[in-house]
C-alpha positions in Angstrom: 126.5 80.0 113.5 128.4 84.1 112.7 125.6 85.8 115.0 127.1 83.8 118.5 130.5 84.7 117.2 129.1 88.3 117.2 128.3 87.7 120.9 132.1 87.8 123.3 131.0 85.1 125.6 130.0 82.8 122.9 133.2 84.1 120.8 135.8 83.2 123.4 134.1 79.7 125.0 134.2 78.7 120.6 138.1 79.3 120.9 138.3 77.6 123.9 136.3 74.7 122.2 138.7 74.7 119.2 141.9 74.7 121.4 141.1 71.2 122.9 140.4 69.7 119.9 142.4 67.3 117.5 144.8 68.6 115.3 143.4 67.9 111.7 139.9 67.4 112.5 137.5 69.3 109.4 135.7 70.5 112.2 138.0 72.4 114.0 139.0 74.3 110.9 135.6 75.3 109.5 135.7 76.6 113.3 139.4 77.9 113.3 138.0 79.3 109.4 134.1 80.8 111.2 136.7 82.3 114.2 138.9 84.2 111.6 136.4 85.3 109.2 134.4 86.8 112.3 137.6 88.5 113.9 138.1 89.9 110.3 134.9 91.8 110.3 134.8 93.0 114.0 138.1 94.2 112.5 136.4 96.2 110.1 133.9 97.7 112.0 
């Protein structure tokens, strides 16, 4: 999953998908975690 999020198109598509999911779902929480983790890694580079 981290490899996919390195590509801007996949990253922004994942952000769009997560914005449509219901609040409080486990899947949404996990994807938000991965997006935040990836954004932090990108800022360090």
